[in-house]
N, C-alpha and C positions, 0 to 999 in steps of 0.2 A: 499745927501743920508740921512743926519740927519734930514733935513727939511721934506723929504718925509716920513721918519719913524714916525716923530712927527705928521704929518698930518694924517697918517693912524691910529695912536693911538687915536687921537682926534675923528676921524670918528667912530672908534670902540666904544669908551666910549659913544659917543653921541647916537649911535645905541642902546647900552645896556640901557641907561637912558630912551630913548623913549619907548623901549620895556617894561621896568619895569613900566613906567607910565601907559601904556595901560593895562598891566596885573594886576596891583595892585587892581582895583575894582573887577576884576574877582576872584582874590585870596581871597578878603574879602568875597565875596558871597560863595565861596567854603568852607572857614573856618566856615562861619555861618551854612551852610548845614551840615558840619561835626559835629559841636557842637550840633546841634539839633538832629542829628542821634545818637550821643553819649548819650544825655539825654534820648532819647527814648529807646536805648539799655539798659541803666541802669534801667529804669522803668521795662522793660521786665525781666531783671535778678532778680529783687526783687520779682517776682511772682505776681505782682499787675496788670498785663496787663488785666486779666479777672475779677478783683475785681470790684464789682458794689457799687457805693457810697451809703451810708446809712445816714438817718437823724442823726444829732449830730456828724458825723465824723468831725475831725479837718483837714482842707485842706489848703495848701499853694497855692496861685495864683500869677503868674507873667507873664508879656509879655516880651519875650526875648529882651534884650538890652533896656528895659524900666524899670530901677530899681525903679522909683517912683510908679509903679503900684503894687509893691509887697504888699501882705497882707496875714494874716493867720486868718481864720474865721471858725466857726463851721457851718455845714449845719443845717438849721433850722429843727424843728420837722416835718414840712410839706414838707421838701425836697428842700427848696430854698437856694441859695447861693448868698449873696450880693456882687455886683461887681461895680467898679468905672464906672460912666457914664451911664451904662445900667441897674443898679438896680438889683432886685432879679431875679435870673435865676434858673429854676427847673433843678436839676442835680441828684436827688435821683433815683436810679435804672440804671443809666448810668455807663459805665466803665470810667476810667479816660480819655482814648483816645476819647471816644464818647463825653464826657463833654467838652474836649478841642476843638473839632471840632465845637460843638454847640456854644460855647462862641466865638470862632474865627469868625464864620459866623455872629453872632449878632454884633460884632464890625465892620465888613466889611459893613453889611447892613446899620448900623447906620452912616457910613462914619466917624467913629472915627479913624480908622487905615486902611491903604491900604492892608497890608499883615501881620497881627500880628501872631507871633509864640507864642501861648498860652501854658503855662506850669502849670500843676496841680500836686501837690505832696501830698500824703496822710501822714499827720503828726502823726495822732493818730486815732485808731479805736474808734467808739462810744461805750459807755457802752450798750451792746446788751442784756439787760435783762429787764423784767417787774416784779415788786413785786406785789404779790396778798396777801392781809392781811385781818384780821377781820374774819367775819363769813363765812369762807370756811373750808372744812374738812382738807386740808393740806396747810396751809399758807406757801408760799415759793417764791423764785426768779425763774422765768422761763426764760430759755435761748432761744433766737431767733434762728431759723435755719439760716445758713450762707446766704442762697439765699433770705431770706425774710427781708423786711424792715418794716413790720407792722404785727399786729395780732389782730383778733377780740377779743373783751372783753369777749364774750361767750366762745371762745376757751381757753382763759387764765384762766377763772374761772373753766372750765372743767378740765384743766391740774392741777389745784390746788385742785382737789378732789370734786369740785362742792360746791354748797351752803349748809350750815347747815339749820336745820329746824327753827333756830332763825334769819335767814338772812332777812334783809329788802332790797329786790332786787330793789325796786322802786327808791331808793336814793343812789345808789353806787357812791362813791367819787373817782374821778381820779385826781391825782396831776401830772402836766406835767411841765418840765423845760421850762421857757419862753425864748424868744429871747434875752432879756436884762438881764438875770440872775434871774428875778423874776419868782416865780412859778405861774402857772395857775391852778385853781381848777375848775373842771367840774363835774356836777351832771348828772349821766346817769341812765336811767330807764332800768335796765337789764331785769326786768320782762317782759317788752314790747318786747324786742328783743328775749327772750326765747319763748314767745307766737308766735312771727313771725316765729321763727325757726320751731315750731311745725306745723304751718299751711302752710308754703311755702317751696318749694324745693330750691329756691334761696333767702333766707332771707337777709334782710339788717342787718347791725350791726355797732357798734361803733368801730373804729379802735384804737388800742394802738400802741405806738411807743417806741423804746428803751429808757429807763430811766423813763417811766411812773410808777406811784405807784397807785395801785387799793386798795381801802379800802371798805369792805362790812360792813355796820353798823348792829347793832343788833336791831331786832324788839322789840318795847315796847308794852306791852299789857295793 
């Protein structure tokens, strides 16, 4: 009787061990799916599910269960985000979820990962203003609309009250934060854009991005 009971116990324990061995990988997958769902739910709860990435936003990137891939970078002024192995990826104007899907597909297409779970977290909003200084009627900082990631230089000058009669519109200076922390200085012929605007219903213009500083110099006689 004792031997029979011991044999039954051994068979029972053996069955449980085999069942756990078979179920353990499935449990790991289920936990992974649950964790990713929790991350996505947290993103939705923060109200960022519909937010569209803007140039100069500070974004954290990581592939789930790949801690070496984690990095925190600012989106470039032109909307690119530098990533390991695949380089600069255009993300400006995309929601966080759309950007995650785009990056995931790039890693799969490049055969870097089989099924990467890409996680993007918005760490800090970009400074979403443009400063317009010098020979304008109302020098000021101009706030970007929430849905916009750029603004034409003509529109910015118009919002700053327009040019004064002393303005030298042919050599307007734009200072832009560079990718490596260095400032980029650009000379813009605003007079040419104003003339284009007067002649065309769909005029071309020079685009400004959050953080740009516009300086309109004084005309010398």
